C-alpha positions as CSV (number, residue, x, y, z in Angstrom):
1,M,67.1,-89.1,-30.5
2,S,67.7,-92.0,-33.3
3,H,71.2,-91.7,-34.6
4,L,69.3,-91.4,-37.6
5,T,67.6,-88.2,-37.2
6,R,70.1,-86.6,-34.7
7,D,71.6,-84.5,-37.6
8,L,69.0,-84.7,-39.5
9,L,68.5,-81.0,-41.5
10,A,64.8,-79.6,-41.6
11,P,63.4,-78.7,-44.9
12,K,63.0,-75.2,-45.8
13,S,60.8,-75.5,-48.4
14,S,58.3,-78.6,-50.3
15,E,61.1,-78.8,-52.5
16,D,63.5,-80.1,-49.9
17,F,61.3,-83.1,-48.6
18,N,62.5,-86.4,-50.3
19,K,61.9,-90.0,-49.4
20,E,65.0,-90.7,-47.6
21,W,64.5,-87.7,-45.0
22,A,60.7,-89.3,-44.8
23,R,62.7,-93.1,-44.1
24,K,64.7,-91.7,-41.3
25,V,62.0,-90.0,-39.5
26,L,59.7,-93.6,-39.8
27,V,62.6,-95.7,-39.0
28,S,63.6,-93.5,-35.6
29,Y,59.9,-93.5,-34.6
30,F,58.9,-97.3,-35.0
31,T,62.5,-97.9,-33.1
32,K,61.9,-95.5,-30.1
33,T,58.2,-96.6,-29.7
34,D,58.6,-100.2,-30.1
35,K,61.7,-102.1,-28.6
36,D,60.9,-105.2,-30.9
37,W,60.5,-103.7,-34.1
38,L,63.3,-105.1,-36.6
39,L,62.2,-104.2,-40.1
40,A,64.5,-100.9,-40.2
41,D,66.3,-102.8,-43.1
42,V,63.4,-103.5,-45.2
43,L,61.2,-100.6,-44.7
44,K,60.9,-98.5,-48.2
45,V,59.0,-95.2,-48.5
46,V,57.3,-95.5,-51.8
47,D,56.0,-92.5,-52.2
48,L,55.2,-88.8,-50.7
49,T,53.1,-85.7,-51.5
50,I,53.8,-82.3,-50.1
51,T,51.4,-79.7,-49.2
52,D,52.1,-76.1,-47.8
53,N,50.2,-75.1,-45.3
54,Q,47.3,-72.8,-46.3
55,N,47.1,-71.1,-43.1
56,P,50.6,-70.7,-41.6
57,G,51.3,-69.3,-38.3
58,M,53.4,-66.2,-38.0
59,L,56.4,-67.5,-36.6
60,S,56.7,-70.8,-38.6
61,N,56.6,-72.6,-42.0
62,S,54.2,-75.5,-42.1
63,Y,53.2,-78.5,-44.4
64,V,51.2,-81.3,-45.1
65,L,53.1,-84.9,-46.0
66,D,51.4,-87.9,-47.1
67,V,53.8,-90.5,-46.9
68,Y,53.4,-94.0,-48.7
69,Y,55.5,-96.8,-47.2
70,R,55.6,-100.6,-47.4
71,N,57.2,-102.5,-44.5
72,S,58.4,-105.4,-46.7
73,K,58.5,-106.3,-50.7
74,D,54.8,-107.9,-50.8
75,S,53.5,-105.9,-47.6
76,D,50.3,-103.7,-48.2
77,L,50.7,-100.3,-48.9
78,I,50.6,-98.1,-45.9
79,S,50.0,-94.2,-45.7
80,E,50.2,-91.5,-43.1
81,S,49.8,-88.2,-43.1
82,W,52.1,-85.9,-41.1
83,F,51.9,-81.9,-39.9
84,V,55.2,-80.4,-40.1
85,K,56.5,-77.4,-38.4
86,V,59.7,-75.3,-39.2
87,P,60.3,-72.1,-37.4
88,K,60.9,-69.2,-39.9
89,S,63.9,-67.8,-37.8
90,V,66.2,-68.3,-34.8
91,A,64.6,-65.6,-33.3
92,T,61.4,-67.3,-32.1
93,S,64.4,-70.1,-30.7
94,P,63.1,-69.5,-26.8
95,M,59.5,-70.0,-28.1
96,D,60.3,-73.2,-30.3
97,A,62.2,-74.8,-27.2
98,V,59.5,-74.6,-25.2
99,E,57.1,-76.5,-27.2
100,I,60.0,-79.3,-28.3
101,F,60.1,-79.5,-24.4
102,A,56.6,-80.2,-24.5
103,Y,56.5,-83.2,-27.1
104,K,59.9,-84.3,-26.2
105,E,60.2,-84.8,-22.9
106,L,56.7,-83.5,-21.1
107,F,54.2,-84.8,-22.3
108,P,55.9,-88.3,-22.0
109,K,56.2,-88.2,-18.3
110,L,52.6,-87.5,-18.2
111,S,51.5,-90.3,-20.1
112,R,53.6,-92.2,-17.9
113,I,51.3,-91.0,-14.5
114,Y,48.4,-92.8,-16.4
115,D,50.6,-96.0,-16.5
116,A,51.7,-95.7,-12.8
117,V,48.2,-95.1,-11.8
118,N,46.6,-97.8,-14.3
119,V,44.4,-95.5,-16.0
120,E,43.6,-95.7,-19.5
121,L,43.8,-91.9,-20.6
122,R,45.6,-90.2,-23.1
123,L,46.9,-86.5,-23.5
124,P,44.8,-84.3,-25.7
125,V,47.8,-84.0,-27.7
126,P,48.3,-84.6,-31.0
127,L,51.4,-87.7,-31.5
128,M,54.6,-86.8,-32.2
129,L,56.9,-88.9,-34.5
130,H,59.8,-86.1,-34.7
131,C,61.4,-83.2,-32.9
132,C,64.7,-81.2,-32.6
133,H,65.8,-77.9,-31.4
134,R,69.2,-76.4,-31.5
135,G,68.6,-73.0,-32.1
136,D,70.6,-73.0,-34.9
137,G,67.9,-72.9,-37.7
138,K,69.4,-76.1,-39.4
139,C,67.7,-78.8,-37.8
140,D,64.6,-77.5,-35.5
141,I,61.5,-78.8,-36.9
142,L,58.4,-80.7,-35.1
143,V,56.6,-83.7,-36.9
144,L,53.3,-84.6,-35.6
145,E,50.2,-86.4,-36.8
146,N,47.8,-84.7,-39.4
147,L,44.9,-84.1,-36.9
148,H,42.6,-83.3,-40.0
149,E,43.5,-87.0,-41.4
150,E,42.0,-88.1,-38.0
151,G,38.7,-86.1,-38.3
152,Y,39.8,-83.1,-36.1
153,E,38.8,-79.8,-37.2
154,P,38.8,-76.2,-36.4
155,L,36.2,-74.4,-34.4
156,K,34.2,-72.8,-37.4
157,P,33.9,-68.4,-36.9
158,G,31.0,-67.9,-35.0
159,T,30.4,-70.9,-32.9
160,C,29.1,-71.2,-29.3
161,G,27.9,-74.5,-29.2
162,L,27.8,-76.0,-25.5
163,S,29.0,-79.5,-27.1
164,Y,32.2,-77.4,-28.3
165,M,32.7,-75.9,-24.7
166,R,32.4,-78.8,-22.7
167,A,35.0,-80.5,-24.8
168,T,37.7,-77.8,-24.3
169,M,36.9,-77.8,-20.8
170,R,37.5,-81.5,-20.4
171,S,40.7,-81.1,-22.2
172,L,41.7,-78.1,-19.9
173,A,41.0,-80.1,-17.0
174,T,42.9,-83.3,-18.3
175,I,45.9,-81.0,-19.3
176,H,46.0,-79.1,-15.7
177,A,45.2,-82.0,-13.0
178,T,47.6,-84.0,-14.9
179,T,50.6,-81.2,-14.5
180,A,49.6,-80.9,-10.9
181,V,49.8,-84.5,-10.2
182,F,53.0,-84.4,-12.1
183,L,54.5,-81.3,-10.4
184,D,53.7,-83.0,-7.1
185,F,55.8,-86.1,-8.3
186,Q,58.3,-84.6,-8.6
187,G,58.9,-82.3,-6.0
188,G,57.2,-79.3,-6.0
189,K,57.2,-76.3,-8.8
190,D,60.9,-75.1,-7.2
191,V,61.9,-78.7,-8.2
192,I,60.6,-78.6,-11.8
193,L,61.6,-74.7,-12.4
194,N,65.2,-75.7,-11.3
195,R,65.2,-79.0,-13.4
196,F,63.7,-77.4,-16.8
197,K,65.0,-74.3,-17.2
198,V,62.4,-73.8,-20.0
199,I,59.8,-73.1,-18.0
200,K,59.0,-69.7,-16.5
201,D,57.1,-69.2,-13.6
202,H,54.6,-65.8,-14.5
203,T,54.7,-64.1,-11.1
204,L,55.8,-60.3,-10.4
205,P,58.1,-58.7,-7.9
206,K,57.8,-58.2,-4.6
207,S,54.7,-55.9,-3.6
208,H,56.3,-53.0,-2.3
209,M,58.0,-52.8,-5.8
210,V,54.3,-53.1,-7.5
211,K,53.1,-50.4,-5.1
212,D,55.8,-47.8,-5.9
213,I,55.3,-48.4,-9.9
214,M,51.9,-48.4,-9.7
215,Q,51.5,-44.9,-7.9
216,T,53.9,-43.5,-10.1
217,Y,53.2,-44.5,-13.4
218,L,49.6,-46.0,-13.4
219,L,47.9,-42.9,-13.8
220,P,50.0,-41.5,-16.9
221,Y,50.0,-44.8,-18.5
222,I,46.3,-45.0,-18.2
223,I,45.7,-41.4,-19.4
224,Y,48.0,-42.3,-22.2
225,L,45.9,-45.7,-23.3
226,S,42.5,-43.4,-23.1
227,V,44.2,-41.1,-26.0
228,V,45.8,-43.7,-28.1
229,Q,42.6,-45.9,-27.8
230,P,39.8,-43.8,-27.5
231,D,37.2,-46.7,-28.1
232,L,37.9,-48.2,-25.1
233,Q,36.7,-45.1,-23.1
234,H,34.1,-46.8,-21.1
235,Q,36.8,-49.4,-19.3
236,L,39.1,-46.9,-18.9
237,S,37.0,-44.4,-16.8
238,L,36.6,-47.1,-14.6
239,L,40.1,-46.8,-14.0
240,L,40.5,-43.5,-14.0
241,K,37.9,-43.0,-11.5
242,F,39.4,-45.4,-8.9
243,H,43.2,-45.2,-9.8
244,K,43.9,-44.2,-6.2
245,H,42.6,-47.5,-5.0
246,M,43.9,-49.8,-8.0
247,Y,46.7,-50.9,-6.1
248,S,44.9,-51.8,-3.0
249,A,42.2,-53.5,-5.1
250,F,45.2,-55.4,-7.0
251,R,47.0,-56.7,-3.3
252,K,43.2,-58.0,-2.4
253,V,42.8,-59.9,-5.5
254,K,46.3,-61.1,-5.5
255,K,46.2,-62.2,-1.6
256,E,42.5,-64.2,-2.6
257,V,44.0,-66.0,-5.6
258,I,47.1,-66.8,-3.7
259,T,45.2,-68.5,-0.7
260,H,42.2,-70.2,-3.1
261,L,44.1,-71.2,-6.0
262,G,47.2,-73.5,-6.8
263,K,49.8,-73.2,-9.6
264,T,50.5,-75.8,-12.3
265,L,51.9,-75.6,-15.6
266,I,49.2,-74.2,-18.1
267,H,48.9,-74.1,-21.9
268,G,49.4,-70.2,-22.1
269,D,48.0,-69.5,-25.0
270,S,44.7,-71.8,-24.9
271,K,42.9,-69.2,-27.2
272,I,40.0,-71.0,-29.4
273,D,42.4,-71.0,-32.4
274,N,44.5,-73.8,-30.5
275,F,41.9,-76.1,-30.5
276,M,40.8,-79.0,-32.7
277,Y,37.5,-80.9,-32.6
278,K,36.5,-84.4,-33.6
279,K,32.7,-85.7,-32.9
280,I,32.4,-88.7,-30.8
281,T,30.8,-91.6,-33.3
282,Y,29.8,-93.7,-29.9
283,S,28.1,-91.2,-28.2
284,L,24.3,-91.0,-28.1
285,E,24.1,-87.0,-27.7
286,E,26.3,-84.9,-30.1
287,E,29.6,-84.3,-28.0
288,Y,33.3,-84.2,-29.2
289,S,36.7,-84.6,-28.2
290,A,39.3,-81.6,-28.1
291,Q,43.0,-81.5,-29.2
292,M,45.2,-78.5,-28.0
293,I,48.1,-77.7,-30.2
294,D,50.9,-75.1,-30.3
295,W,52.1,-75.3,-27.2
296,Q,55.0,-72.7,-27.1
297,G,53.5,-70.3,-24.2
298,I,54.1,-73.6,-21.5
299,C,54.6,-71.5,-18.3
300,L,53.6,-72.2,-14.8
301,D,50.7,-70.2,-13.6
302,Y,47.2,-70.6,-12.6
303,V,44.6,-72.4,-14.3
304,T,42.3,-68.7,-15.1
305,G,45.6,-67.9,-17.5
306,D,43.9,-70.6,-19.5
307,L,40.0,-70.6,-18.5
308,I,40.0,-66.3,-19.5
309,W,41.5,-67.5,-23.1
310,T,39.5,-70.2,-24.0
311,L,36.2,-68.5,-22.1
312,Y,36.2,-65.5,-24.7
313,G,36.4,-67.8,-27.8
314,F,33.1,-68.6,-26.8
315,M,31.7,-66.1,-25.7
316,K,32.6,-63.7,-28.3
317,N,30.0,-65.3,-30.4
318,L,27.1,-65.6,-28.1
319,P,24.2,-64.5,-30.0
320,D,22.4,-62.4,-27.1
321,K,25.3,-61.4,-24.4
322,N,22.9,-59.3,-22.3
323,A,20.6,-62.5,-21.4
324,T,23.1,-65.6,-21.9
325,V,27.0,-64.0,-20.8
326,D,26.2,-64.9,-16.8
327,T,24.4,-68.4,-17.5
328,Y,27.4,-69.1,-19.9
329,V,30.3,-68.4,-17.7
330,D,28.7,-70.1,-14.9
331,Y,28.1,-73.0,-16.6
332,S,31.6,-73.2,-18.4
333,L,32.9,-72.8,-15.2
334,E,31.2,-75.3,-12.9
335,Y,31.3,-78.0,-15.9
336,Y,35.4,-77.0,-15.6
337,H,35.0,-77.9,-11.8
338,R,33.7,-80.8,-12.2
339,E,35.6,-82.1,-14.8
340,L,39.0,-80.9,-13.1
341,L,37.9,-82.7,-9.1
342,S,37.1,-86.4,-11.8
343,M,40.0,-86.1,-13.3
344,F,41.8,-85.7,-9.8
345,K,39.8,-88.2,-8.5
346,T,40.9,-91.0,-11.2
347,L,44.6,-89.9,-10.8
348,G,43.8,-90.7,-7.0
349,V,44.8,-87.3,-5.3
350,K,43.7,-84.4,-4.0
351,C,42.3,-81.7,-6.1
352,S,45.6,-78.8,-5.3
353,L,44.0,-76.3,-8.1
354,L,40.9,-75.3,-6.9
355,P,38.7,-75.0,-3.9
356,K,36.1,-78.6,-3.6
357,D,33.2,-76.6,-3.0
358,E,31.7,-75.7,-6.8
359,Y,30.5,-71.8,-5.8
360,D,33.5,-71.3,-3.9
361,A,35.8,-72.6,-6.9
362,I,33.5,-70.3,-9.0
363,Q,34.3,-67.4,-7.1
364,A,38.1,-67.6,-6.6
365,I,38.4,-68.5,-10.7
366,Q,36.4,-65.2,-11.3
367,K,38.7,-63.5,-8.3
368,G,41.6,-64.9,-11.0
369,F,40.0,-63.3,-13.7
370,I,40.0,-59.9,-12.3
371,Y,43.7,-61.2,-11.1
372,E,45.1,-62.0,-14.4
373,F,43.5,-58.5,-16.0
374,M,45.1,-56.2,-13.7
375,K,48.5,-58.4,-13.6
376,T,48.9,-58.5,-17.3
377,V,47.2,-55.2,-18.9
378,L,47.6,-52.8,-15.5
379,V,51.0,-54.1,-13.9
380,K,53.1,-55.7,-16.2
381,P,53.3,-53.1,-18.7
382,L,54.1,-50.7,-16.2
383,F,57.4,-52.5,-15.5
384,N,58.3,-52.8,-19.4
385,L,57.5,-49.2,-20.6
386,K,60.2,-48.0,-22.9
387,N,60.5,-44.3,-21.9
388,P,58.5,-44.1,-18.6
389,E,59.9,-40.5,-17.2
390,E,59.1,-39.3,-21.3
391,L,55.3,-40.6,-20.4
392,L,55.1,-38.9,-17.1
393,K,56.5,-35.7,-18.3
394,W,53.7,-35.7,-21.3
395,S,50.7,-36.6,-19.3
396,I,51.4,-34.1,-16.1
397,N,51.9,-31.5,-19.3
398,K,48.4,-32.7,-20.7
399,V,46.9,-32.5,-17.3
400,E,48.0,-28.6,-16.7
401,G,46.7,-27.9,-20.3
402,K,50.5,-27.4,-21.6
403,D,51.3,-27.6,-25.1
404,G,52.9,-31.1,-24.8
405,G,52.8,-32.2,-28.3
406,P,51.2,-35.0,-29.5
407,P,51.6,-38.4,-27.2
408,P,54.6,-40.4,-27.4
409,S,53.8,-42.8,-30.2
410,L,53.5,-46.4,-29.7
411,E,57.0,-47.6,-30.3
412,D,58.4,-44.8,-27.7
413,V,56.6,-46.3,-25.1
414,F,56.3,-50.3,-25.6
415,K,59.2,-52.2,-26.1
416,S,56.8,-53.8,-29.6
417,G,55.3,-51.3,-29.9
418,S,51.5,-51.5,-31.8
419,S,51.6,-55.0,-31.3
420,F,51.6,-54.8,-27.9
421,A,49.3,-52.1,-27.7
422,N,46.8,-54.2,-30.0
423,F,47.2,-57.0,-27.3
424,I,46.1,-54.7,-24.6
425,H,43.2,-53.7,-26.3
426,L,42.4,-57.5,-27.0
427,Y,42.6,-58.3,-23.4
428,F,40.8,-55.2,-22.6
429,T,37.9,-56.9,-24.8
430,I,38.4,-60.1,-23.1
431,A,38.0,-59.0,-20.0
432,T,34.9,-57.1,-20.5
433,E,33.5,-59.9,-22.5
434,I,33.7,-61.6,-19.5
435,G,32.4,-59.4,-17.0
436,V,35.8,-58.7,-15.4
437,F,34.8,-54.8,-15.1
438,H,31.7,-55.6,-13.2
439,E,33.9,-57.4,-10.5
440,L,36.8,-55.0,-10.6
441,G,34.0,-52.0,-9.7
442,E,32.6,-53.5,-6.8
443,L,36.4,-54.3,-5.6
444,C,37.3,-50.8,-6.2
445,I,34.6,-49.3,-4.5
446,A,35.1,-51.8,-1.7
447,S,38.7,-50.5,-1.2
448,M,37.8,-46.8,-1.6
449,R,35.1,-47.5,1.2
450,E,38.0,-49.2,3.6
451,S,40.6,-46.7,2.6
452,I,37.9,-43.8,4.1
453,F,37.1,-45.6,6.9
454,S,40.5,-46.3,7.4
455,G,41.8,-42.4,7.5
456,G,43.7,-43.4,4.1
457,E,45.7,-46.1,6.1
458,E,46.8,-49.6,4.1
459,E,47.2,-52.7,5.1
460,S,50.8,-53.5,6.1
461,E,52.9,-54.9,3.0
462,D,54.7,-57.2,5.8
463,S,51.0,-58.8,6.5
464,E,50.7,-59.7,2.6
465,V,51.2,-63.3,1.2
466,E,54.1,-62.9,-1.6
467,D,53.3,-64.8,-4.7
468,H,57.6,-65.3,-5.2
469,G,58.9,-64.9,-8.4
470,E,61.2,-62.7,-10.7
471,T,60.7,-60.0,-12.5
472,P,58.4,-60.0,-15.3
473,I,58.9,-59.7,-19.0
474,E,56.7,-58.0,-21.8
475,Q,54.2,-60.4,-23.1
476,T,54.9,-62.4,-25.9
477,K,51.3,-64.0,-26.6
478,D,50.3,-63.6,-30.2
479,P,48.3,-60.5,-31.1
480,N,47.8,-62.0,-34.5
481,E,43.6,-61.5,-34.4
482,S,41.5,-58.4,-35.6
483,L,41.7,-56.2,-33.0
484,L,40.9,-52.6,-34.4
485,Q,37.1,-52.2,-35.2
486,E,36.6,-50.6,-38.4
487,N,34.4,-47.4,-39.2
488,K,34.5,-46.6,-35.1
489,E,33.0,-43.2,-34.5
490,Q,35.4,-40.3,-33.3
491,N,35.1,-40.6,-29.6
492,V,36.1,-37.4,-27.5
493,P,39.8,-37.6,-25.5
494,L,39.1,-38.6,-22.1
495,V,41.1,-36.1,-20.2
496,E,40.1,-32.3,-21.2
497,Q,43.0,-29.7,-22.4
498,N,42.4,-27.1,-20.4
499,I,43.3,-27.9,-16.8
500,N,45.5,-25.6,-14.9
501,I,47.2,-27.1,-11.9
502,S,49.9,-25.0,-10.4
503,E,54.0,-25.9,-10.9
504,T,54.6,-28.4,-8.2
505,P,58.2,-29.6,-7.3
506,S,60.0,-32.4,-9.1
507,E,60.2,-34.6,-6.1
508,T,56.3,-34.3,-6.0
509,R,55.4,-33.9,-9.7
510,T,53.5,-37.6,-9.4
511,E,51.0,-36.2,-7.2
512,V,49.8,-33.3,-9.8
513,L,48.3,-36.7,-11.7
514,L,46.7,-38.1,-8.4
515,G,43.3,-36.5,-9.0
516,D,40.1,-37.9,-9.1
517,V,37.8,-38.3,-12.4
518,Q,34.9,-36.3,-13.2
519,N,32.6,-37.7,-15.6
520,E,30.6,-35.0,-18.0
521,G,28.5,-36.3,-20.3
522,N,30.5,-38.1,-22.5
523,E,33.7,-36.7,-21.5
524,C,36.1,-37.2,-18.5
525,S,38.4,-34.9,-16.9
526,I,41.2,-34.9,-14.4
527,S,40.2,-33.2,-10.9
528,T,42.3,-32.1,-7.7
529,S,38.9,-31.4,-5.9
530,G,40.1,-35.0,-4.1
531,R,36.5,-36.5,-5.0
532,I,34.4,-37.9,-7.6
533,K,31.7,-35.5,-9.2
534,D,29.2,-36.7,-11.4
535,E,27.0,-33.7,-12.7
536,E,23.7,-35.4,-13.2
537,S,23.5,-36.9,-9.7
538,D,24.7,-36.7,-5.9
539,T,26.0,-40.2,-5.9
540,T,29.9,-40.6,-5.9
541,D,29.3,-43.7,-8.0
542,N,28.9,-43.5,-11.5
543,T,30.8,-46.7,-13.0
544,P,30.1,-46.6,-16.6
545,S,27.8,-49.6,-18.6
546,L,30.6,-52.0,-20.1
547,I,28.9,-54.7,-22.0
């Protein structure tokens, strides 16, 4: 960092910006990027205009600065447009540190990979002029080029055009392939995690810990969701029906993911709002380039962590979902796979993130989507329950038909209360849109059949491939989206109140909840008979229609 900007205070309002502040940013930038630049003494900022961003984010104040300056007394007037982000609070310091790391350290290192292999490429990210993070709320700031001024625009609501999707997938493939090569050049993920402490590896605890917590709290958790979010009854009925086999299904899909997918540095919050698009003027067809913004979520994870969010951004706008959803998903993933392989080939490195065969790659990604859903919605929340014993006690009383009172409040169950509940709702919606529940249903049926034929014995935990990592933390993705449907119809609760189950000793209290689910019309109830009952047919498979 230049001595001019080392202690440069971050403006707290539009009135705090001034010409000298802008001059220091310009001089510092030119000095860093051009060692032969010698105009610091004569550069003069003539004027600047400041406009508050009309659509600021939840975590920062943002401004647009138009800066007018001359490099000498007689030179032409030069203008630049900047986008400035200033954190609202030091409470977001960890996330701010990640974004500053991205622009200050990661992106320059990634760009040098292109220089090393002698290819003319540019990362799909905005140009950074100045950044600082100390976590003290005084100097923390990020100054970027204003993409609007460069012709980039956010995606218009309701857009699902293939040209925009292709631009999005190209940008994701560029980032994923380049960061994978960077990890390889640096000596692997362990070296990266040790060297850059702001990067977190999105992994789970050991399998036996996941198994224990799912066996104890998964069913109470699903029952609770069925009460507080009744509009998810179709999806939750599937989870209730196969709750006994959910860990087995999770173990299988995790093994598939670890075997066929590779980890790299991903964006971590690649919803469609974090892309901006510009039409490529020299293209014979209508094509766009895409820039990625808001890098507070960078982490080490599978590429499906990005793809699931990005695909949903387009698929929610499809005009005829039943007819086009599968085709759109397949086309999008095939295009991403081709771009990823092409990028690895350009960099002269073998693809380490997906199988080379297209069919195998698509299958691996779809398994990855199931893993992302189960990890994010069914496993991580269990490790972050605020009062798990209270939830367990309430669910037992509800199943037994006792007057256990209303369900615990969202604030008593989740550490971030209703915000996290809204996030869970959104993730259920995403999983439904991209077909996760269809694949998950088939996986659960296969697990149930294996359990029956094996006499209930499960594969030894020792035979599993482990994805080593630290205990997960609660999700911090921005839930600032419209999550709840207006004018909902009143749904019947999934769990009936009038079931009588005999009292059980405290050491086996969770076994009370380990019944199967009966579908009775639009209602579901817990059964202790150990089988799934369909009142309208003899089949035991009554997976609901989810789309």
